[in-house]
N, C-alpha and C positions, 0 to 999 in steps of 0.2 A: 261453413266458410271459415278459416282454420287462424284461430288469432296472432294478431301479429309475433310474439313472444316465441310460435313457431308450435307452442302447446297440443296435443290431437286433443279432439275436444267431441263430444257426440253431436251427434245432428236432433233437431229437433223434433220430438214424438208426438204425432197427432192427437188430439186433446185427448181422443175420445179413447186411448190406450189407456189401461194399467202399467204403469212407468214399474216394472217388476224388477231392475237393476236397482230401483232407490231401495223397494221396500229391501230389496237382499243388502244391498248395504249398510241397511239399517239394521236388521238381523244380527247382522255378524260382526259390525261394530260395535258394540257396548259401550267398550269402554274409550276414553279420546285417541282418537284415530292416531296412529302409531302406521311407518311407512314397513313396507315387509319388505326383506332381500330381493325376491324377485316379484317388482311391480307390473303391473296389469297398464297397459300401452294401449288406451282404446282407441279404435277409428272412429270414418264416419257410417252410419249404420247398425251401431250397437255390436257390433265387432267384437271380439279382443283376441290382441295375441299376447301370449309373455315373452317379456324383455326382463328379463335380469338387469333390473339399475343397481346390483350389488355391485354387481362386475364392471371396469371399467379396461380400455385399453392405455398402457403405456408402455412410452419406448419402441419395444422392436414389434410392435402386434402381439405382446405378450400378453393373456387376462389377468389383469390387477384384480381381485377384489377387496374390494371396500370391508377396511374395518381390520382387527386383528388379526391375529391367527385363531384364536378362541377367543367367543361371546363372552360379557361381562355376566356374573350369575343374576344381575338383578334385574326390578322389575319387565319380565317378558310379555310380551301380547298375543294376543292370540291373530293363527291366520285367517284372513280374509279371504273372499271372493270378490273376483270381479262385480264391479259394480254393473256393467254391461252385460252379462250372461243370462241370457235367458233359461238356463235350465233351474231345475229345484237345487233350494239351497242344500247344500249337504255341510254339517260340523265336519271343519277339520280335526282330528285328534294332535296332530301334532303342530311346534309354535316354531314360527318363521324369521322371526326377528323379534332383537332387543331394541329398546331406543329409551337412552339415557341422555340426560343434557341435550336432548334434540338431535341427539346424531346416532342414527340407524344403523345398527352392527346383527351381521347374522345370526342365527341358529343354530347351534352346531346340532341340533332332535333335526335339524330340517334339511343338513347340507350337511359334507364329511369338512376334516380342516381345510381351514384356506392353507394354498404353498404361497411361501413366504417371498418379498419381493426379490430379495437381497439371500438366499437359503446360507446357513452354513459362513458368511457374513455377519452376526450380530448389528445390524444395520440400523441408524436409526427411524429409517422409514417402516421399519418392518412393529415397534418395539414401543413406540408412544399415541395409539391412538385414542385414549380411551382415559377421561378424567380421573387425577384419585385424591384424596383427602388429602386437605395442605395443614399441615403436622401443628403450626402455627395460627389456627383456628378453626373455623368451624364451618368451615367453606371449601372450596375444593381450586386447585388449579389444574389445566389443561396440559397433555399432554407435552405440545407445545412451550410450555412455559417452563417445565420440566430442561427440556436439550436448550432457554435459553439462561437457564441460571446455570447450567453445566459451563458452559459457555463464558458467562457474566462472571462465577471461578475461578476459569483456567485462567480470566485472563488479569483477577487478582494473584491469584500464583503468581503470576507473570510479574508482575508488577512485586511481589513479597521477593521476586527472586534477583530484583533488577539491585534493592534496598540490601538485600546477603553480600551483593556482588560491589555496592557504596560501602559497605562495613568493612568488609575485603579491602578494597582499597583506601581505608583512611589507615586499618593499619599498616598497611605496606608502606604508604606516606610516613609515618610514628615511625614505623623501625625503621628508615632509610634514613631517618632524619637526624632520628639518636645514634644511630652506629656510626653516621659521621660527624654530629659532635662525640662523639667516644676517642672517634679513630685522634682526634685533633689534640687529646687531654696528655698533660703530658709526665703520665708517669712514669718509672722507671728509666726510661730516656736515658739517663747517663750509664744504662747496661754498656758492657763492653765487650768486645771479641766477636768471636762467631756468633755467638749467644745473644748479644746485645745487636747485628744483623738480624740476625733470626726472628726478634722480638717487634722491633723496627718493618720486618717485610710483616707481619703479625699485624702491627696498628695500619699500615699503609693498605694492606686487603681490604680495613674493615673499611674504609671509605669507597676500595671498588668494589665491596658488598654491596654498600651503598646507592653507590648507580645500578646495580643493580634492579634487586628492590623497587626501587625510586619509576625505571624503564618497567618492569614490569604491570605495578599499579598504572603506570601509565597506558598501558597496551589493554590490563583488562577493560578500563574504562572508554579505550573505541572501539574493541571487539568484541567488549562482553558486556559490560552495564548499557548503552547507550542504542543497540540493537533490540535491546531487551523494551527498554520503553520507548523504540522507533515503532515495533511493528504494531502496526495496524492504529494509528492515531486517531482514525476514526473510525474506530471500534462498536464504541454504544452510541456511534447516532447510526451504524448497520445496523443495529440489535435493535435500535427503535425503529426502525424501519421495518423489519422481519416481522416483529413482536407486530403494530400497527397493519401493516398488509394482515397477519393472520387471522387477529383479531375480527378487521374488519368484515374479513370472510366468517368468521362462527356469529359475528352478531347478528349477520343476515341469513344465517342457516337459523338461529333463533325466531327472528321475524316471519323467515316463510313457512317453521313450524307451527308459529302461535296463529298464522294466517291459514292454516290445516285443520288446527283442530276450532278456530275458533267458524269457516266452511262447512264442517263436520256438523258441529251443533247447529246453525242454523239449517241444516238439512233436517236435521233431530225434526227442530218445529216443522219445518214444511210438512215435511209423515205427518206430525201428529195433527195438523193442521188438515192436512187431506184424509185421515183417517175419520177425521171428526164430523165431515162431510161426509162421507161414505156411510158414516151409523144415523146420522140421520136424514141421507137419504134410504137408509133400509124400511129408515120409522116412517118414513111421508113421503112417497110421492112429490115432485115440485120442481118447476122448471128454475128455479131460480138456485136453489140448492145444485141441481143437474150443471148450470153454467159457474157455478162456483166450485163445483168438482176440475169443470173444464182449466179454470185461474189457479185451482191451487195443485193440480197437475202439471200446470205448464212451470207455477214457481219450483213446484220440487225438483222439477226439472234442470230447472236453470239452478237450483241452487247444485245440482249433482254434479251439474258441467261446473259451477265454480269452484268444487271439489276437487274435482282430475285437473282443475287447472292450479290453484292451491297444491297441489298432489306433484306438479308437473315441477312445479318451477320451488320447489324444496328438492326436489331429486336434482335438479339442474344446481342449486348453490349445494349441496351437498358435493356434489361429480366435480363443481370447481373449486369446494373446499379442500376433496381431499385430493385432488391433482395438485392445488399450493405447498399442502402436506408435503409429502414426498419431493416434490422440487427443492421447498426449503428446508427439512432437512436433510438431504443429502445434502446441499448446500456447505450446513453447520456441521455434520459431517467434514468432509471435506477442511472447512475452517479449522478445526480440532486434530485432523493429524495435518496441516498445515502447521500449528502451533505448536505441538508435539515436536516436531522436524525439526522445528526452527531453537524451540528450549536445547534440542540433542546437542547441535551442529555446536550451539556456541556455549556448552557446558564441554565438549568435546575441545572446543579455542582453549578454553580455562586451565582444562589440562596441560592441556598443548604446551602454554604460555608456562607450568609451574612446574612443567619437565625442565623446558627451557632453563628456568631460572636457577635450576638448580644445577644442571651442569653449569652455570657462569656462576653461580660460590664455588662452583666446583675447578671453574678451573683458577677465583682469585685466590685457592690454599695451597697451589701447585707451586708456586712460588716458594711460599712457606715451607712444605714437606722440603724440597731439594736443597732448603738453609740450615733445616732442622737434621737432615741427615749431614752435613756438615761440621753442625758442632763439634768439637774437640776442645774438651779440658785442659790436654798439655799444650795446645798450641797459643790457647788462650789464658797461658798462665807464662811460657814463656814470651809471648807481645807484652805483659802486663810485665814480668819484669826488666825485663831492654827498656818501655819506658820511663820506668820508675822506681829500676834501682838506684841504691844511694855508694853500696862499693862491696867487692866481691871478695876483701880482703880480710880473714876472720880475727879474729881476739885471741891471743893467747898470754900465758899465766906471765905474773910478774917474775924475773929474776934480781937474787937479792948479791 
């Protein structure tokens, strides 16, 4: 009967049979149990079928390999023979897996380089599988945490851009206020003639220009600053949700790996007990020792079953973590593209508003330019003389 979780198990062997696969497992797994890229699926009766557990299906049925394009260079583990194999144990010269922080990766010594999930796109889902050293502490941060930090940094940059636009708005508002105030100062208001008309128009243009800058600041606030601030108001909550989800899966993976190591130790202890009983039987024949050996064999076989169940649960957890990492990292990638595109569009809006402001400012100068072209000193002199002349008869010499 297979367990409820669907993991394959060995059928109980006869108490009189020597559990060869148990001895084989112990001889090949001298270090704590680290899972290979090609895990072995055990079926009833002790038959084995090699099942590439490092290969998952993703998307449109395309094979997806577990782990990064190249394995880390640390802590490699030796290949292990199938626990259920009845063939003699053979030493394997190549290493098949690397396990770091409870995550199992394939080794290039036993397999070619993995194909990227999204070749030539530098996608998040291809380059953040391993942990990296945290420069601020002696610990490590996961690849997913690196992606989250990128998202949070992007949100902070967006906030700082909004603050920059706010300062630009303040400058425009202050500038408009000062221009309006300057336009009302009665300096040189007594200038006359065509020059006086040009001067008066120049002062009026300041008020018009102030209005242009005031409208510019208002549009900056509504069309640039507010969208920056309003974009993804629930961003941090969403990031926490992603973080907790992946962290929970990683925590489960660590727990399952610890269970594998515990089961491996238990199997080693059972085998030692069986070896001890066997040695005692060789020294002295006894019905009691034979019965103890039968019990020890059953316990050893059960320990092997427990180990394979733990291995299967670990592989299931890693598969789930892998799938969620791919899905979530692609979602973070989509969010980053969306953020960058949003900022680009609103900065383009900023430049558009700025060009419009320049055009409006230019239009306020056109009447001033026209009047300046009409400034005529001779005409101004004629007008002034007509209005202020005191007499046109010139004085003459006195006659005696």
